[in-house]
N, CA, C and O atoms as a CHARMM CRD file, in Angstrom:
* protein
*
  344
    1    1 MET  N     -6.16300 -13.14900   5.32900 PROA 1      0.00000
    2    1 MET  CA    -5.01900 -13.32500   4.46500 PROA 1      0.00000
    3    1 MET  C     -4.05100 -12.17700   4.70600 PROA 1      0.00000
    4    1 MET  O     -4.41000 -11.01200   4.53700 PROA 1      0.00000
    5    2 SER  N     -2.83900 -12.49900   5.09500 PROA 2      0.00000
    6    2 SER  CA    -1.81000 -11.49300   5.29400 PROA 2      0.00000
    7    2 SER  C     -0.56700 -11.95500   4.54300 PROA 2      0.00000
    8    2 SER  O     -0.17000 -13.11700   4.62600 PROA 2      0.00000
    9    3 LYS  N      0.03300 -11.03600   3.81600 PROA 3      0.00000
   10    3 LYS  CA     1.20200 -11.34800   3.00900 PROA 3      0.00000
   11    3 LYS  C      2.23400 -10.25900   3.28100 PROA 3      0.00000
   12    3 LYS  O      1.95700  -9.07900   3.06400 PROA 3      0.00000
   13    4 LYS  N      3.41600 -10.63800   3.75300 PROA 4      0.00000
   14    4 LYS  CA     4.45400  -9.64700   4.02100 PROA 4      0.00000
   15    4 LYS  C      5.10600  -9.26300   2.69900 PROA 4      0.00000
   16    4 LYS  O      5.53600 -10.11800   1.92400 PROA 4      0.00000
   17    5 ILE  N      5.16900  -7.96200   2.46400 PROA 5      0.00000
   18    5 ILE  CA     5.77600  -7.41600   1.25700 PROA 5      0.00000
   19    5 ILE  C      6.89000  -6.47700   1.69600 PROA 5      0.00000
   20    5 ILE  O      6.65000  -5.51900   2.43100 PROA 5      0.00000
   21    6 THR  N      8.10500  -6.75400   1.24500 PROA 6      0.00000
   22    6 THR  CA     9.24800  -5.91600   1.58800 PROA 6      0.00000
   23    6 THR  C      9.72600  -5.19700   0.33600 PROA 6      0.00000
   24    6 THR  O     10.00300  -5.82100  -0.68900 PROA 6      0.00000
   25    7 LEU  N      9.81700  -3.88700   0.43300 PROA 7      0.00000
   26    7 LEU  CA    10.29600  -3.04900  -0.65800 PROA 7      0.00000
   27    7 LEU  C     11.63500  -2.45100  -0.25600 PROA 7      0.00000
   28    7 LEU  O     11.83100  -2.08300   0.90200 PROA 7      0.00000
   29    8 THR  N     12.55200  -2.35400  -1.20100 PROA 8      0.00000
   30    8 THR  CA    13.81700  -1.66200  -0.95600 PROA 8      0.00000
   31    8 THR  C     13.72200  -0.31900  -1.66000 PROA 8      0.00000
   32    8 THR  O     13.60300  -0.24900  -2.88300 PROA 8      0.00000
   33    9 ILE  N     13.77600   0.73500  -0.87500 PROA 9      0.00000
   34    9 ILE  CA    13.62200   2.09500  -1.38800 PROA 9      0.00000
   35    9 ILE  C     14.85500   2.88300  -0.97200 PROA 9      0.00000
   36    9 ILE  O     15.11700   3.06600   0.21700 PROA 9      0.00000
   37   10 ALA  N     15.61300   3.34900  -1.96800 PROA 10     0.00000
   38   10 ALA  CA    16.83800   4.11800  -1.71400 PROA 10     0.00000
   39   10 ALA  C     17.75400   3.38800  -0.72500 PROA 10     0.00000
   40   10 ALA  O     18.35400   4.00800   0.15400 PROA 10     0.00000
   41   11 GLY  N     17.85300   2.06900  -0.88000 PROA 11     0.00000
   42   11 GLY  CA    18.74200   1.27600  -0.04000 PROA 11     0.00000
   43   11 GLY  C     18.18100   0.85900   1.30000 PROA 11     0.00000
   44   11 GLY  O     18.86300   0.17500   2.06300 PROA 11     0.00000
   45   12 THR  N     16.95500   1.25300   1.61100 PROA 12     0.00000
   46   12 THR  CA    16.33300   0.90500   2.88800 PROA 12     0.00000
   47   12 THR  C     15.18200  -0.06900   2.66500 PROA 12     0.00000
   48   12 THR  O     14.31300   0.18000   1.83000 PROA 12     0.00000
   49   13 ASP  N     15.16800  -1.17200   3.40200 PROA 13     0.00000
   50   13 ASP  CA    14.06400  -2.13200   3.32700 PROA 13     0.00000
   51   13 ASP  C     12.92700  -1.65500   4.21200 PROA 13     0.00000
   52   13 ASP  O     13.12500  -1.31100   5.37800 PROA 13     0.00000
   53   14 ILE  N     11.73400  -1.64000   3.64000 PROA 14     0.00000
   54   14 ILE  CA    10.53500  -1.29100   4.39200 PROA 14     0.00000
   55   14 ILE  C      9.53100  -2.41000   4.15100 PROA 14     0.00000
   56   14 ILE  O      9.23700  -2.74800   3.00400 PROA 14     0.00000
   57   15 SER  N      9.00700  -2.98400   5.22600 PROA 15     0.00000
   58   15 SER  CA     8.08600  -4.11600   5.12100 PROA 15     0.00000
   59   15 SER  C      6.66600  -3.70100   5.45400 PROA 15     0.00000
   60   15 SER  O      6.42000  -2.87400   6.33200 PROA 15     0.00000
   61   16 PHE  N      5.74300  -4.30200   4.72500 PROA 16     0.00000
   62   16 PHE  CA     4.32000  -4.04700   4.89700 PROA 16     0.00000
   63   16 PHE  C      3.59700  -5.37800   5.02200 PROA 16     0.00000
   64   16 PHE  O      4.03200  -6.38900   4.47000 PROA 16     0.00000
   65   17 GLU  N      2.49400  -5.36600   5.75100 PROA 17     0.00000
   66   17 GLU  CA     1.68500  -6.57100   5.94400 PROA 17     0.00000
   67   17 GLU  C      0.22400  -6.23200   5.66300 PROA 17     0.00000
   68   17 GLU  O     -0.58000  -6.10900   6.58700 PROA 17     0.00000
   69   18 PRO  N     -0.11600  -6.08200   4.37300 PROA 18     0.00000
   70   18 PRO  CA    -1.50500  -5.74400   4.04100 PROA 18     0.00000
   71   18 PRO  C     -2.45900  -6.89000   4.36400 PROA 18     0.00000
   72   18 PRO  O     -2.09700  -8.06400   4.29000 PROA 18     0.00000
   73   19 THR  N     -3.66400  -6.52600   4.71800 PROA 19     0.00000
   74   19 THR  CA    -4.72800  -7.50300   4.97600 PROA 19     0.00000
   75   19 THR  C     -5.91400  -7.14100   4.10500 PROA 19     0.00000
   76   19 THR  O     -5.99300  -6.03100   3.57900 PROA 19     0.00000
   77   20 MET  N     -6.82500  -8.07000   3.95700 PROA 20     0.00000
   78   20 MET  CA    -8.02500  -7.81800   3.16900 PROA 20     0.00000
   79   20 MET  C     -8.82900  -6.66100   3.77700 PROA 20     0.00000
   80   20 MET  O     -9.36700  -5.83000   3.04700 PROA 20     0.00000
   81   21 THR  N     -8.90900  -6.60700   5.10500 PROA 21     0.00000
   82   21 THR  CA    -9.64800  -5.53900   5.77200 PROA 21     0.00000
   83   21 THR  C     -9.02900  -4.17700   5.49200 PROA 21     0.00000
   84   21 THR  O     -9.74300  -3.23000   5.15900 PROA 21     0.00000
   85   22 ALA  N     -7.70400  -4.06500   5.62300 PROA 22     0.00000
   86   22 ALA  CA    -7.03000  -2.79600   5.36100 PROA 22     0.00000
   87   22 ALA  C     -7.15300  -2.40100   3.89300 PROA 22     0.00000
   88   22 ALA  O     -7.38900  -1.23500   3.57700 PROA 22     0.00000
   89   23 TYR  N     -6.99100  -3.37200   2.99800 PROA 23     0.00000
   90   23 TYR  CA    -7.10400  -3.11100   1.55800 PROA 23     0.00000
   91   23 TYR  C     -8.50500  -2.61300   1.20600 PROA 23     0.00000
   92   23 TYR  O     -8.65600  -1.60900   0.50900 PROA 23     0.00000
   93   24 ASN  N     -9.51700  -3.31000   1.68700 PROA 24     0.00000
   94   24 ASN  CA   -10.89900  -2.89900   1.40200 PROA 24     0.00000
   95   24 ASN  C    -11.20200  -1.52100   1.99000 PROA 24     0.00000
   96   24 ASN  O    -11.89600  -0.71900   1.36400 PROA 24     0.00000
   97   25 GLY  N    -10.68900  -1.24500   3.18000 PROA 25     0.00000
   98   25 GLY  CA   -10.87500   0.07000   3.78600 PROA 25     0.00000
   99   25 GLY  C    -10.25200   1.16100   2.93500 PROA 25     0.00000
  100   25 GLY  O    -10.84400   2.22500   2.75700 PROA 25     0.00000
  101   26 PHE  N     -9.05400   0.90400   2.40400 PROA 26     0.00000
  102   26 PHE  CA    -8.40000   1.86800   1.53100 PROA 26     0.00000
  103   26 PHE  C     -9.24500   2.11900   0.28000 PROA 26     0.00000
  104   26 PHE  O     -9.50000   3.27000  -0.07400 PROA 26     0.00000
  105   27 ILE  N     -9.67100   1.07000  -0.37700 PROA 27     0.00000
  106   27 ILE  CA   -10.48100   1.19900  -1.59700 PROA 27     0.00000
  107   27 ILE  C    -11.76500   1.96800  -1.30100 PROA 27     0.00000
  108   27 ILE  O    -12.16700   2.82100  -2.09300 PROA 27     0.00000
  109   28 ASN  N    -12.40700   1.68400  -0.18600 PROA 28     0.00000
  110   28 ASN  CA   -13.65100   2.36000   0.16900 PROA 28     0.00000
  111   28 ASN  C    -13.45200   3.84000   0.49300 PROA 28     0.00000
  112   28 ASN  O    -14.37500   4.63700   0.32700 PROA 28     0.00000
  113   29 ASN  N    -12.25900   4.21500   0.95300 PROA 29     0.00000
  114   29 ASN  CA   -12.00400   5.60700   1.35000 PROA 29     0.00000
  115   29 ASN  C    -11.49000   6.49900   0.22300 PROA 29     0.00000
  116   29 ASN  O    -11.51500   7.72400   0.34100 PROA 29     0.00000
  117   30 VAL  N    -11.02800   5.89400  -0.86100 PROA 30     0.00000
  118   30 VAL  CA   -10.51600   6.69200  -1.98500 PROA 30     0.00000
  119   30 VAL  C    -11.69900   7.30000  -2.73100 PROA 30     0.00000
  120   30 VAL  O    -12.68100   6.61600  -3.02000 PROA 30     0.00000
  121   31 ASN  N    -11.59400   8.59500  -3.04000 PROA 31     0.00000
  122   31 ASN  CA   -12.61500   9.24300  -3.85100 PROA 31     0.00000
  123   31 ASN  C    -11.95400  10.25000  -4.78100 PROA 31     0.00000
  124   31 ASN  O    -10.75000  10.48800  -4.67900 PROA 31     0.00000
  125   32 MET  N    -12.71400  10.83600  -5.67300 PROA 32     0.00000
  126   32 MET  CA   -12.15600  11.73100  -6.68100 PROA 32     0.00000
  127   32 MET  C    -11.42900  12.93100  -6.07500 PROA 32     0.00000
  128   32 MET  O    -10.48800  13.44300  -6.68100 PROA 32     0.00000
  129   33 ASN  N    -11.83400  13.37900  -4.92300 PROA 33     0.00000
  130   33 ASN  CA   -11.24000  14.56300  -4.30500 PROA 33     0.00000
  131   33 ASN  C    -10.17200  14.25000  -3.26200 PROA 33     0.00000
  132   33 ASN  O     -9.49200  15.16100  -2.78800 PROA 33     0.00000
  133   34 ASP  N    -10.01500  12.98700  -2.89900 PROA 34     0.00000
  134   34 ASP  CA    -9.06400  12.64600  -1.84700 PROA 34     0.00000
  135   34 ASP  C     -8.49400  11.26000  -2.09300 PROA 34     0.00000
  136   34 ASP  O     -9.13900  10.25000  -1.81200 PROA 34     0.00000
  137   35 LYS  N     -7.28400  11.22400  -2.61900 PROA 35     0.00000
  138   35 LYS  CA    -6.60000   9.95200  -2.85300 PROA 35     0.00000
  139   35 LYS  C     -5.36000   9.81100  -1.97400 PROA 35     0.00000
  140   35 LYS  O     -5.00200   8.70400  -1.57300 PROA 35     0.00000
  141   36 VAL  N     -4.71000  10.92900  -1.67600 PROA 36     0.00000
  142   36 VAL  CA    -3.44500  10.87600  -0.93900 PROA 36     0.00000
  143   36 VAL  C     -3.65700  10.50900   0.52700 PROA 36     0.00000
  144   36 VAL  O     -2.94600   9.65100   1.05000 PROA 36     0.00000
  145   37 ALA  N     -4.60700  11.13100   1.19200 PROA 37     0.00000
  146   37 ALA  CA    -4.83400  10.83300   2.61700 PROA 37     0.00000
  147   37 ALA  C     -5.20400   9.36300   2.83900 PROA 37     0.00000
  148   37 ALA  O     -4.66200   8.74200   3.75300 PROA 37     0.00000
  149   38 PRO  N     -6.11100   8.78100   2.03400 PROA 38     0.00000
  150   38 PRO  CA    -6.38900   7.35200   2.23500 PROA 38     0.00000
  151   38 PRO  C     -5.15200   6.47600   2.01100 PROA 38     0.00000
  152   38 PRO  O     -4.96000   5.48700   2.71800 PROA 38     0.00000
  153   39 ALA  N     -4.31000   6.83500   1.02600 PROA 39     0.00000
  154   39 ALA  CA    -3.09000   6.06100   0.77300 PROA 39     0.00000
  155   39 ALA  C     -2.13200   6.17700   1.96200 PROA 39     0.00000
  156   39 ALA  O     -1.55600   5.18100   2.40100 PROA 39     0.00000
  157   40 HSD  N     -1.96900   7.37600   2.47000 PROA 40     0.00000
  158   40 HSD  CA    -1.10200   7.62100   3.62900 PROA 40     0.00000
  159   40 HSD  C     -1.59000   6.81200   4.83700 PROA 40     0.00000
  160   40 HSD  O     -0.79800   6.13600   5.49400 PROA 40     0.00000
  161   41 ASN  N     -2.87500   6.88100   5.12300 PROA 41     0.00000
  162   41 ASN  CA    -3.44200   6.15800   6.26700 PROA 41     0.00000
  163   41 ASN  C     -3.30900   4.64800   6.10200 PROA 41     0.00000
  164   41 ASN  O     -3.01000   3.94100   7.06300 PROA 41     0.00000
  165   42 TYR  N     -3.53100   4.15600   4.89100 PROA 42     0.00000
  166   42 TYR  CA    -3.40400   2.72600   4.58500 PROA 42     0.00000
  167   42 TYR  C     -1.97700   2.25000   4.86600 PROA 42     0.00000
  168   42 TYR  O     -1.77700   1.22400   5.51600 PROA 42     0.00000
  169   43 LEU  N     -0.99200   2.99400   4.37600 PROA 43     0.00000
  170   43 LEU  CA     0.39800   2.61300   4.59200 PROA 43     0.00000
  171   43 LEU  C      0.74800   2.59700   6.07400 PROA 43     0.00000
  172   43 LEU  O      1.45600   1.70000   6.53400 PROA 43     0.00000
  173   44 LYS  N      0.26000   3.57700   6.82300 PROA 44     0.00000
  174   44 LYS  CA     0.52000   3.63000   8.26500 PROA 44     0.00000
  175   44 LYS  C     -0.10000   2.43200   8.99000 PROA 44     0.00000
  176   44 LYS  O      0.43200   1.96900   9.99900 PROA 44     0.00000
  177   45 LYS  N     -1.22300   1.93500   8.47500 PROA 45     0.00000
  178   45 LYS  CA    -1.88600   0.77100   9.09000 PROA 45     0.00000
  179   45 LYS  C     -1.16100  -0.52900   8.79800 PROA 45     0.00000
  180   45 LYS  O     -1.13100  -1.42300   9.64300 PROA 45     0.00000
  181   46 ILE  N     -0.57300  -0.64900   7.60500 PROA 46     0.00000
  182   46 ILE  CA    -0.01500  -1.94000   7.19700 PROA 46     0.00000
  183   46 ILE  C      1.49600  -2.05000   7.33200 PROA 46     0.00000
  184   46 ILE  O      2.04700  -3.13000   7.12000 PROA 46     0.00000
  185   47 VAL  N      2.18800  -0.95500   7.68100 PROA 47     0.00000
  186   47 VAL  CA     3.64600  -1.02000   7.81000 PROA 47     0.00000
  187   47 VAL  C      4.02700  -1.89500   9.00600 PROA 47     0.00000
  188   47 VAL  O      3.37200  -1.85600  10.04700 PROA 47     0.00000
  189   48 SER  N      5.08300  -2.67800   8.84600 PROA 48     0.00000
  190   48 SER  CA     5.59200  -3.50200   9.94100 PROA 48     0.00000
  191   48 SER  C      6.17600  -2.60200  11.02100 PROA 48     0.00000
  192   48 SER  O      6.68900  -1.52000  10.73400 PROA 48     0.00000
  193   49 GLN  N      6.09400  -3.05400  12.24400 PROA 49     0.00000
  194   49 GLN  CA     6.55800  -2.26100  13.38700 PROA 49     0.00000
  195   49 GLN  C      7.98400  -1.76000  13.18900 PROA 49     0.00000
  196   49 GLN  O      8.28000  -0.59400  13.45300 PROA 49     0.00000
  197   50 GLU  N      8.86800  -2.64300  12.72400 PROA 50     0.00000
  198   50 GLU  CA    10.27400  -2.26700  12.58200 PROA 50     0.00000
  199   50 GLU  C     10.53600  -1.26500  11.45000 PROA 50     0.00000
  200   50 GLU  O     11.62600  -0.69900  11.36400 PROA 50     0.00000
  201   51 SER  N      9.54600  -1.04800  10.59000 PROA 51     0.00000
  202   51 SER  CA     9.71400  -0.14000   9.45100 PROA 51     0.00000
  203   51 SER  C      9.01100   1.20300   9.62200 PROA 51     0.00000
  204   51 SER  O      9.05500   2.03900   8.71900 PROA 51     0.00000
  205   52 LYS  N      8.37000   1.42100  10.75400 PROA 52     0.00000
  206   52 LYS  CA     7.57900   2.64600  10.94800 PROA 52     0.00000
  207   52 LYS  C      8.39200   3.92800  10.77500 PROA 52     0.00000
  208   52 LYS  O      7.93700   4.85600  10.10600 PROA 52     0.00000
  209   53 GLY  N      9.57500   3.99200  11.35900 PROA 53     0.00000
  210   53 GLY  CA    10.40100   5.19300  11.26300 PROA 53     0.00000
  211   53 GLY  C     10.83400   5.48100   9.83500 PROA 53     0.00000
  212   53 GLY  O     10.80000   6.62800   9.38700 PROA 53     0.00000
  213   54 ALA  N     11.24000   4.44300   9.12600 PROA 54     0.00000
  214   54 ALA  CA    11.66400   4.60900   7.73400 PROA 54     0.00000
  215   54 ALA  C     10.49800   5.06800   6.87000 PROA 54     0.00000
  216   54 ALA  O     10.68000   5.90000   5.98100 PROA 54     0.00000
  217   55 LEU  N      9.29700   4.53500   7.12000 PROA 55     0.00000
  218   55 LEU  CA     8.12100   4.95500   6.36100 PROA 55     0.00000
  219   55 LEU  C      7.80100   6.41900   6.65000 PROA 55     0.00000
  220   55 LEU  O      7.51000   7.17900   5.72600 PROA 55     0.00000
  221   56 ASP  N      7.85100   6.81800   7.89600 PROA 56     0.00000
  222   56 ASP  CA     7.57200   8.21600   8.25000 PROA 56     0.00000
  223   56 ASP  C      8.48500   9.16800   7.47500 PROA 56     0.00000
  224   56 ASP  O      8.03400  10.19200   6.96200 PROA 56     0.00000
  225   57 ASP  N      9.76900   8.82400   7.39600 PROA 57     0.00000
  226   57 ASP  CA    10.71600   9.65900   6.65900 PROA 57     0.00000
  227   57 ASP  C     10.36600   9.68100   5.17100 PROA 57     0.00000
  228   57 ASP  O     10.39800  10.73500   4.53600 PROA 57     0.00000
  229   58 LEU  N     10.03800   8.53300   4.63100 PROA 58     0.00000
  230   58 LEU  CA     9.73100   8.42400   3.20600 PROA 58     0.00000
  231   58 LEU  C      8.46200   9.18500   2.83300 PROA 58     0.00000
  232   58 LEU  O      8.38400   9.76800   1.75100 PROA 58     0.00000
  233   59 LEU  N      7.46800   9.18300   3.72100 PROA 59     0.00000
  234   59 LEU  CA     6.19700   9.84400   3.42300 PROA 59     0.00000
  235   59 LEU  C      6.31000  11.37000   3.37300 PROA 59     0.00000
  236   59 LEU  O      5.35000  12.04900   3.01100 PROA 59     0.00000
  237   60 LYS  N      7.45500  11.90100   3.72800 PROA 60     0.00000
  238   60 LYS  CA     7.67800  13.34300   3.60900 PROA 60     0.00000
  239   60 LYS  C      7.93900  13.74300   2.15600 PROA 60     0.00000
  240   60 LYS  O      7.88900  14.92600   1.82100 PROA 60     0.00000
  241   61 SER  N      8.21600  12.76800   1.30000 PROA 61     0.00000
  242   61 SER  CA     8.48500  13.03400  -0.11700 PROA 61     0.00000
  243   61 SER  C      7.17800  13.11600  -0.89600 PROA 61     0.00000
  244   61 SER  O      6.29700  12.27700  -0.71200 PROA 61     0.00000
  245   62 PRO  N      7.04100  14.12200  -1.76700 PROA 62     0.00000
  246   62 PRO  CA     5.81900  14.24600  -2.57100 PROA 62     0.00000
  247   62 PRO  C      5.60500  13.00500  -3.43300 PROA 62     0.00000
  248   62 PRO  O      6.52800  12.52200  -4.08800 PROA 62     0.00000
  249   63 GLY  N      4.39500  12.50600  -3.42200 PROA 63     0.00000
  250   63 GLY  CA     4.02400  11.36900  -4.26500 PROA 63     0.00000
  251   63 GLY  C      4.38000  10.00800  -3.71400 PROA 63     0.00000
  252   63 GLY  O      3.99300   8.99100  -4.29000 PROA 63     0.00000
  253   64 ALA  N      5.11100   9.96200  -2.60900 PROA 64     0.00000
  254   64 ALA  CA     5.56000   8.67700  -2.06800 PROA 64     0.00000
  255   64 ALA  C      4.39700   7.76800  -1.68900 PROA 64     0.00000
  256   64 ALA  O      4.42100   6.57600  -1.99400 PROA 64     0.00000
  257   65 ALA  N      3.39000   8.31100  -1.03200 PROA 65     0.00000
  258   65 ALA  CA     2.26500   7.48100  -0.57900 PROA 65     0.00000
  259   65 ALA  C      1.57500   6.80400  -1.75700 PROA 65     0.00000
  260   65 ALA  O      1.25000   5.61800  -1.68500 PROA 65     0.00000
  261   66 MET  N      1.35000   7.53600  -2.82800 PROA 66     0.00000
  262   66 MET  CA     0.66200   6.96600  -3.98500 PROA 66     0.00000
  263   66 MET  C      1.53300   5.92100  -4.68100 PROA 66     0.00000
  264   66 MET  O      1.03200   4.87600  -5.09700 PROA 66     0.00000
  265   67 GLN  N      2.83000   6.19600  -4.81100 PROA 67     0.00000
  266   67 GLN  CA     3.71700   5.23500  -5.46100 PROA 67     0.00000
  267   67 GLN  C      3.81500   3.93800  -4.66900 PROA 67     0.00000
  268   67 GLN  O      3.72200   2.84700  -5.23200 PROA 67     0.00000
  269   68 LEU  N      4.00200   4.06500  -3.36200 PROA 68     0.00000
  270   68 LEU  CA     4.10800   2.87500  -2.51700 PROA 68     0.00000
  271   68 LEU  C      2.82300   2.06300  -2.53500 PROA 68     0.00000
  272   68 LEU  O      2.85500   0.83800  -2.64900 PROA 68     0.00000
  273   69 THR  N      1.70000   2.74400  -2.42200 PROA 69     0.00000
  274   69 THR  CA     0.40800   2.05000  -2.41800 PROA 69     0.00000
  275   69 THR  C      0.20600   1.27900  -3.71300 PROA 69     0.00000
  276   69 THR  O     -0.28200   0.14900  -3.69700 PROA 69     0.00000
  277   70 GLY  N      0.57900   1.88500  -4.83200 PROA 70     0.00000
  278   70 GLY  CA     0.44600   1.20800  -6.12400 PROA 70     0.00000
  279   70 GLY  C      1.26100  -0.07200  -6.19600 PROA 70     0.00000
  280   70 GLY  O      0.76100  -1.10200  -6.64600 PROA 70     0.00000
  281   71 VAL  N      2.50900  -0.01500  -5.75800 PROA 71     0.00000
  282   71 VAL  CA     3.37600  -1.18900  -5.80200 PROA 71     0.00000
  283   71 VAL  C      2.87000  -2.27300  -4.84800 PROA 71     0.00000
  284   71 VAL  O      2.80600  -3.44600  -5.21700 PROA 71     0.00000
  285   72 ILE  N      2.51600  -1.88600  -3.64100 PROA 72     0.00000
  286   72 ILE  CA     2.03400  -2.86300  -2.65400 PROA 72     0.00000
  287   72 ILE  C      0.76200  -3.53300  -3.13400 PROA 72     0.00000
  288   72 ILE  O      0.64200  -4.75600  -3.05900 PROA 72     0.00000
  289   73 ASN  N     -0.19000  -2.75200  -3.62700 PROA 73     0.00000
  290   73 ASN  CA    -1.46000  -3.33600  -4.05200 PROA 73     0.00000
  291   73 ASN  C     -1.31700  -4.21000  -5.28600 PROA 73     0.00000
  292   73 ASN  O     -2.08800  -5.15400  -5.46200 PROA 73     0.00000
  293   74 THR  N     -0.35100  -3.91900  -6.14200 PROA 74     0.00000
  294   74 THR  CA    -0.10100  -4.78800  -7.29300 PROA 74     0.00000
  295   74 THR  C      0.36700  -6.16700  -6.82500 PROA 74     0.00000
  296   74 THR  O      0.02500  -7.18300  -7.42900 PROA 74     0.00000
  297   75 GLN  N      1.14500  -6.19500  -5.75300 PROA 75     0.00000
  298   75 GLN  CA     1.60200  -7.46800  -5.20000 PROA 75     0.00000
  299   75 GLN  C      0.51700  -8.15900  -4.37700 PROA 75     0.00000
  300   75 GLN  O      0.36600  -9.37900  -4.44000 PROA 75     0.00000
  301   76 PHE  N     -0.22500  -7.38600  -3.61800 PROA 76     0.00000
  302   76 PHE  CA    -1.23800  -7.96100  -2.72600 PROA 76     0.00000
  303   76 PHE  C     -2.48100  -8.42300  -3.48500 PROA 76     0.00000
  304   76 PHE  O     -3.02600  -9.48900  -3.20000 PROA 76     0.00000
  305   77 ALA  N     -2.92400  -7.62400  -4.44300 PROA 77     0.00000
  306   77 ALA  CA    -4.15500  -7.93500  -5.18900 PROA 77     0.00000
  307   77 ALA  C     -3.83700  -7.91800  -6.68300 PROA 77     0.00000
  308   77 ALA  O     -4.21000  -6.98000  -7.38800 PROA 77     0.00000
  309   78 PRO  N     -3.14500  -8.96200  -7.17100 PROA 78     0.00000
  310   78 PRO  CA    -2.74600  -8.95700  -8.57000 PROA 78     0.00000
  311   78 PRO  C     -3.95300  -9.02000  -9.50900 PROA 78     0.00000
  312   78 PRO  O     -5.03900  -9.46000  -9.13200 PROA 78     0.00000
  313   79 THR  N     -3.72900  -8.57400 -10.71700 PROA 79     0.00000
  314   79 THR  CA    -4.78500  -8.59200 -11.73100 PROA 79     0.00000
  315   79 THR  C     -5.14700 -10.02600 -12.06400 PROA 79     0.00000
  316   79 THR  O     -4.27300 -10.86200 -12.29300 PROA 79     0.00000
  317   80 LEU  N     -6.42500 -10.29900 -12.08900 PROA 80     0.00000
  318   80 LEU  CA    -6.91400 -11.63700 -12.42900 PROA 80     0.00000
  319   80 LEU  C     -7.09700 -11.74400 -13.94000 PROA 80     0.00000
  320   80 LEU  O     -7.48500 -10.78200 -14.60300 PROA 80     0.00000
  321   81 GLU  N     -6.81500 -12.91700 -14.46300 PROA 81     0.00000
  322   81 GLU  CA    -7.10500 -13.17000 -15.87200 PROA 81     0.00000
  323   81 GLU  C     -8.54000 -13.68300 -15.93600 PROA 81     0.00000
  324   81 GLU  O     -8.85400 -14.75200 -15.41200 PROA 81     0.00000
  325   82 ILE  N     -9.40300 -12.90700 -16.58300 PROA 82     0.00000
  326   82 ILE  CA   -10.82700 -13.22900 -16.63100 PROA 82     0.00000
  327   82 ILE  C    -11.26100 -13.36300 -18.07500 PROA 82     0.00000
  328   82 ILE  O    -10.97000 -12.49700 -18.90000 PROA 82     0.00000
  329   83 THR  N    -11.95400 -14.44400 -18.38200 PROA 83     0.00000
  330   83 THR  CA   -12.49200 -14.66600 -19.72300 PROA 83     0.00000
  331   83 THR  C    -14.00200 -14.82200 -19.60600 PROA 83     0.00000
  332   83 THR  O    -14.50000 -15.54100 -18.73900 PROA 83     0.00000
  333   84 VAL  N    -14.72000 -14.14400 -20.48600 PROA 84     0.00000
  334   84 VAL  CA   -16.18000 -14.26500 -20.51400 PROA 84     0.00000
  335   84 VAL  C    -16.54800 -15.31800 -21.54000 PROA 84     0.00000
  336   84 VAL  O    -16.11100 -15.26200 -22.68900 PROA 84     0.00000
  337   85 LYS  N    -17.34800 -16.27100 -21.12100 PROA 85     0.00000
  338   85 LYS  CA   -17.80800 -17.31600 -22.03300 PROA 85     0.00000
  339   85 LYS  C    -19.29700 -17.14300 -22.26000 PROA 85     0.00000
  340   85 LYS  O    -20.07200 -16.95800 -21.32200 PROA 85     0.00000
  341   86 ASN  N    -19.67100 -17.20400 -23.50400 PROA 86     0.00000
  342   86 ASN  CA   -21.09700 -17.07400 -23.85600 PROA 86     0.00000
  343   86 ASN  C    -21.65900 -18.41300 -24.26200 PROA 86     0.00000
  344   86 ASN  O    -22.84100 -18.51100 -24.59400 PROA 86     0.00000
C-alpha cells in the first residue's frame, strides 16, 4: 500500500510516498532515547525524488522531522474507531 501525501510548507510542496514497510520500520526504531533520528531516516526513505532537496533544507530546522512525521503518519495510518463488545 502506497499513498502519495503532499504537504505545503512555507509555500513549497513536498511529496511523500509512505509504505507499510517504511512505516513499520519507523515504529520499530523509535525508542525513549531516540525519536528524532528514526523520524529523519523515515522521511528520507519516503520523500519523493523531486522533493529531496526541499526536504533536506527543511530538516535543518529544529523539530521539523517530528512535525512532518506526525502529519504524514496521521494521513497514512489514521486512527481507527474501535468498539469493544461484550
